[in-house]
C-alpha positions in Angstrom: -21.2 46.4 -51.7 -17.6 44.6 -50.4 -16.8 44.7 -54.3 -17.1 48.3 -54.8 -15.0 49.5 -51.9 -12.3 46.3 -53.0 -12.7 48.2 -56.7 -11.9 51.9 -54.5 -9.4 50.6 -52.5 -7.6 49.7 -55.9 -8.4 53.2 -57.8 -7.3 55.1 -54.6 -3.9 52.9 -54.1 -2.9 53.4 -58.3 -3.7 56.9 -57.4 -0.8 56.8 -54.7 1.9 55.1 -56.5 2.3 58.0 -59.1 5.2 59.4 -57.9 4.3 62.7 -59.5 1.5 62.7 -57.3 4.3 63.7 -54.9 4.4 66.9 -55.9 1.4 67.8 -57.3 -0.5 66.9 -54.5 1.2 67.6 -51.5 4.0 70.4 -52.0 2.7 72.2 -55.3 -0.9 73.4 -53.7 0.6 74.8 -50.6 3.5 76.4 -52.7 0.1 78.1 -54.1 -1.0 79.4 -50.9 1.7 81.2 -49.9 1.9 83.1 -53.5 -2.2 84.0 -52.9 -1.8 84.9 -49.6 1.4 87.4 -50.8 -0.9 89.1 -53.2 -4.3 89.0 -51.8 -4.4 87.8 -48.3 -5.1 90.3 -45.5 -2.7 90.3 -42.5 -3.0 88.6 -39.6 -1.1 91.5 -37.1 -0.7 95.5 -37.3 2.9 94.6 -38.6 5.7 92.3 -38.4 8.5 93.8 -35.6 11.7 92.4 -34.8 13.8 93.8 -31.9 17.4 92.9 -32.1 20.1 94.0 -29.0 20.5 94.5 -25.2 18.0 92.6 -23.4 16.7 94.9 -20.6 14.5 97.4 -19.2 13.9 99.2 -22.3 13.6 95.9 -25.0 11.3 94.2 -22.5 8.9 96.8 -22.0 8.6 97.2 -25.9 8.0 94.7 -26.6 5.2 94.0 -24.6 3.8 97.5 -25.7 3.8 96.6 -29.1 2.4 93.1 -28.4 -0.4 94.7 -26.6 -1.3 97.1 -30.1 -1.2 93.5 -32.1 2.1 93.5 -33.5 4.1 89.9 -34.6 7.6 90.6 -32.4 10.4 88.8 -32.8 13.9 88.6 -31.6 17.3 88.1 -33.7 20.8 89.0 -33.5 21.6 92.2 -35.0 22.5 91.0 -38.5 19.8 88.3 -39.0 17.4 91.2 -38.1 18.7 93.4 -41.0 18.7 90.5 -43.0 14.9 89.9 -42.2 14.0 93.0 -42.8 16.2 93.2 -46.2 14.0 90.2 -47.1 10.7 91.3 -46.4 10.3 88.8 -43.4 9.5 91.8 -41.4 8.3 95.0 -42.0 10.5 96.5 -39.5 13.8 95.9 -37.1 14.5 98.1 -33.8 18.1 98.0 -32.7 18.2 98.9 -28.9 21.6 98.8 -27.9 23.8 99.6 -24.7 23.1 103.3 -24.7 19.5 103.2 -25.5 19.0 100.7 -22.2 21.1 102.9 -19.9 19.4 106.2 -21.0 15.9 104.7 -20.4 17.3 103.6 -17.0 18.8 106.8 -16.4 15.2 108.5 -17.7 17.1 110.1 -20.3 16.6 110.4 -24.2 17.1 106.5 -25.4 18.0 106.5 -29.1 16.7 103.3 -31.2 17.8 102.8 -34.9 14.9 101.8 -37.0 14.9 100.1 -40.0 12.2 99.5 -42.2 11.4 97.4 -45.5 10.0 98.3 -48.8 7.1 96.5 -48.1 2.9 97.3 -48.5 2.9 97.5 -44.9 5.8 98.9 -43.4 4.7 102.4 -42.8 1.8 101.1 -40.8 4.3 98.8 -38.3 6.5 102.2 -38.2 3.5 103.8 -36.8 3.2 100.7 -34.8 6.8 100.9 -33.2 6.6 104.9 -33.0 3.2 104.8 -31.1 5.1 102.4 -28.5 7.9 104.6 -28.1 5.7 107.1 -27.1 3.9 105.8 -24.9 7.1 104.2 -22.9 8.2 107.7 -23.3 5.2 109.3 -21.8 5.0 106.5 -18.7 8.9 107.5 -18.1 8.2 110.8 -17.7 5.0 110.7 -15.3 6.9 108.3 -13.1 9.9 110.6 -13.3 7.7 114.0 -12.3 6.2 111.8 -9.6 9.7 111.2 -7.7 11.0 114.4 -8.3 8.3 115.5 -5.8 9.2 112.9 -3.4 6.9 109.7 -4.1 9.0 106.5 -4.4 9.2 104.8 -7.8 7.1 101.8 -6.3 4.3 104.2 -5.1 4.4 105.6 -8.1 4.7 102.9 -10.2 1.4 101.9 -8.4 -0.7 104.7 -9.4 0.3 105.1 -12.7 -0.9 101.8 -13.1 -4.3 102.2 -10.9 -4.5 105.3 -13.5 -4.6 103.1 -16.3 -6.9 100.6 -15.0 -9.4 102.9 -14.5 -9.2 105.4 -17.2 -10.5 104.3 -20.3 -7.9 104.3 -23.1 -8.9 106.6 -26.3 -9.9 104.3 -29.2 -9.4 105.2 -33.1 -11.3 103.1 -35.5 -11.0 103.4 -39.0 -13.9 102.7 -41.4 -13.2 101.6 -44.7 -16.0 102.6 -47.5 -14.5 100.7 -49.7 -16.6 97.2 -49.9 -14.1 95.0 -51.4 -11.5 95.8 -48.7 -14.2 95.5 -46.0 -14.5 91.7 -47.7 -11.6 90.9 -48.0 -10.4 92.5 -44.8 -11.2 89.9 -41.8 -9.1 87.5 -43.6 -6.0 86.3 -42.4 -2.7 86.2 -45.1 -3.1 83.1 -46.4 -7.0 82.2 -45.4 -7.8 83.6 -48.8 -5.2 81.1 -50.5 -6.0 77.9 -48.2 -9.7 77.8 -49.7 -9.1 78.9 -53.1 -6.1 76.3 -53.8 -8.2 73.5 -52.3 -11.0 74.2 -54.6 -8.5 74.1 -57.1 -6.5 71.1 -56.9 -9.5 68.6 -55.4 -11.0 69.4 -59.0 -7.9 69.0 -60.7 -6.4 65.7 -58.9 -10.0 64.4 -58.9 -10.6 65.0 -62.6 -6.5 63.8 -63.6 -8.0 60.5 -62.0 -10.2 60.0 -65.1 -6.3 58.8 -66.8 -6.6 55.1 -64.8 -10.4 54.8 -66.1 -9.1 54.8 -69.9 -6.1 52.9 -69.0 -8.4 50.1 -67.0 -10.5 50.2 -70.6 -7.7 49.4 -73.2 -5.7 47.5 -70.2 -8.9 45.2 -70.3 -9.2 45.3 -66.4 -13.0 46.2 -66.8 -13.8 43.2 -68.7 -11.6 41.1 -66.1 -13.5 43.0 -63.1 -16.7 42.1 -64.9 -15.6 38.5 -65.5 -15.9 37.9 -61.6 -19.1 37.8 -59.5 -18.7 41.7 -59.9 -22.2 43.2 -61.5 -21.5 46.5 -64.1 -23.4 48.9 -60.9 -20.6 48.0 -58.9 -18.0 48.4 -60.9 -19.5 52.0 -61.2 -19.6 51.9 -57.7 -16.7 51.6 -56.8 -15.3 54.0 -59.5 -17.2 56.5 -57.9 -15.9 55.9 -54.5 -12.4 55.8 -55.7 -12.8 59.5 -57.0 -14.2 60.1 -54.3 -12.2 58.9 -51.7 -9.3 60.8 -54.0 -11.0 64.2 -53.9 -11.7 64.2 -49.9 -8.3 63.3 -49.0 -6.5 65.9 -50.7 -9.0 68.5 -49.7 -8.6 67.1 -45.9 -4.3 67.6 -46.6 -4.6 70.8 -47.8 -6.6 72.0 -45.0 -4.8 70.4 -41.9 -1.7 71.6 -43.8 -2.5 75.1 -43.9 -3.6 75.3 -40.4 -0.5 73.7 -39.2 1.8 75.6 -41.2 0.1 78.7 -41.8 -2.4 79.3 -38.7 -5.6 79.4 -41.6 -8.8 80.0 -39.9 -11.6 77.9 -42.1 -14.1 79.0 -39.7 -16.4 75.6 -38.4 -14.6 72.7 -39.5 -17.6 70.5 -40.0 -19.0 72.7 -42.8 -15.9 73.5 -43.9 -15.6 69.7 -44.8 -19.5 69.0 -45.9 -18.6 71.8 -48.9 -15.2 69.7 -49.7 -17.2 66.4 -49.6 -19.6 68.1 -52.0 -17.9 69.8 -54.1 -15.4 66.5 -54.3 -18.8 64.6 -55.8 -18.9 67.2 -58.5 -15.2 66.7 -59.2 -16.0 62.8 -59.3 -18.9 62.9 -61.8 -16.9 64.7 -64.3 -13.8 62.6 -63.8 -16.3 59.8 -64.5 -17.7 61.4 -67.5 -14.2 62.6 -69.1 -13.3 58.9 -68.3 -15.6 57.3 -70.7 -15.9 59.5 -73.4 -12.2 59.5 -74.1 -9.8 56.4 -75.0 -6.1 58.1 -75.3 -4.6 58.8 -71.7 -2.2 61.8 -73.0 -5.1 63.5 -74.2 -7.3 63.2 -71.1 -4.5 64.1 -68.8 -4.4 67.4 -70.8 -8.0 68.5 -71.1 -7.9 67.4 -67.0 -5.2 69.9 -66.9 -6.5 72.7 -69.6 -10.8 72.6 -68.1 -9.5 72.4 -64.3 -7.2 75.2 -64.5 -9.5 77.4 -66.7 -12.7 76.6 -64.8 -10.8 77.4 -61.6 -9.1 80.7 -62.8 -13.2 81.5 -63.7 -14.3 80.6 -60.7 -12.3 83.0 -58.7 -9.2 80.2 -57.2 -6.9 82.3 -59.0 -8.0 85.9 -58.9 -11.0 87.0 -55.9 -14.2 86.9 -57.3 -14.8 90.2 -55.5 -12.3 91.5 -57.9 -14.4 90.2 -61.5 -16.4 92.5 -63.3 -19.5 92.2 -62.5 -20.7 90.6 -66.0 -17.6 88.2 -65.3 -18.7 87.1 -61.9 -22.4 86.3 -63.7 -20.3 84.0 -66.2 -18.0 82.6 -63.4 -21.1 80.9 -61.5 -21.4 78.1 -64.0 -18.7 76.8 -62.8 -18.6 74.8 -59.5 -15.4 76.8 -57.8 -17.5 79.8 -57.6 -20.0 78.5 -55.4 -17.5 76.8 -53.4 -15.9 79.6 -52.9 -19.2 81.5 -51.7 -19.7 79.0 -49.5 -15.8 79.0 -48.2 -16.1 83.0 -47.5 -19.5 82.9 -45.8 -17.9 80.0 -43.5 -15.0 82.1 -43.0 -15.5 85.6 -43.3 -18.9 86.0 -41.7 -19.1 83.2 -39.1 -21.8 81.6 -41.8 -24.0 78.2 -40.8 -25.4 75.8 -42.4 -28.5 77.3 -43.3 -26.3 80.6 -44.6 -24.3 78.1 -47.2 -27.7 76.2 -48.0 -27.9 78.3 -51.7 -24.5 77.4 -52.5 -24.8 73.6 -51.4 -27.8 73.2 -53.1 -26.4 74.7 -56.6 -23.1 71.9 -55.9 -25.6 68.6 -55.3 -27.7 69.5 -58.2 -24.1 69.7 -59.9 -22.7 66.6 -58.2 -25.9 64.8 -58.9 -25.9 65.5 -63.0 -22.5 64.7 -63.6 -22.4 61.7 -61.3 -25.4 60.3 -63.1 -24.3 61.6 -66.8 -20.6 60.1 -65.7 -22.5 56.9 -64.4 -24.4 56.1 -67.7 -21.2 56.7 -70.0 -18.8 54.7 -68.1 -21.7 51.8 -67.9 -21.2 52.4 -72.1 -17.7 52.5 -72.1 -18.1 49.0 -69.7 -20.1 47.4 -72.7 -17.6 48.7 -75.1 -14.5 46.7 -73.4 -16.4 43.7 -73.1 
């Protein structure tokens, strides 16, 4: 076992020394997470609203009201706020100037400058801002009426607060009957992109590591390894472990980076890791098979990229499976990516447990066994040729 671990460690070091992996393994997946999130991701809040202007009573009350409504509120100076709206980083910008603050404090009509973006969610954010302003206006009117009747402002504010706590607010629930909208509606903006890019790049990176198998055979490394007190079974196990570790490291990196940078929710982390490891075993078997049957590094690299992208696209990594026609969705289940996609969907969107993802895991395990056994058999034959 020590010999197999040593070979696996060597394969991992060879993979990390390839400088091209710095971009394709560490940076490119996260860029695509952003792209997929902007195209298909849900929205974690009811809008992104940037506030600017005088820091006074009106702005503080407006911030609290917007946050209670579920909006993502940020503050910035007027020029920065306008830039954020223009670049789509905020759906709505609200400018609270000195005149508005003074009018609000005096119980008069306060006028705010509203700037909207051209994004699809800007109108919803405008409605959230309008509702918040109407609520503040109603509170101010109620307070003014009570104080005009001779009630002190402190007593009036306390009475209004007590009435709000005792009277249940009216709730409006909008139910979308579209099945696709219901399926994708509970996702955060980058949740879908993170899980699909994890599947795509775990498979691509692991399949690309087949090139080192060809190099080892061409340069005579396999023969020198077997000249040592190492059996062919240990050599094959070491190659398999090395690629499985590459797959796991790639997947864990994407998961951790997605959580830290984009606040992605993978649901049950242990189950997500289990899906990752099983899917990584499928990719490992495919890499061993590719590295054993091909003899040229350039051709193998081209096949790895082409096959990886085609299978990823067909398996829902670039376009959600829910949007596929029925026939194409059936064909997609010939790929391991589709089964991994459905397993992550069950965990992320429905809080599924081990029993819920058992069918997907069962198919992935079967695929892994077939590919690992075929890859081991082909690799044993290639080792014999190398001798």
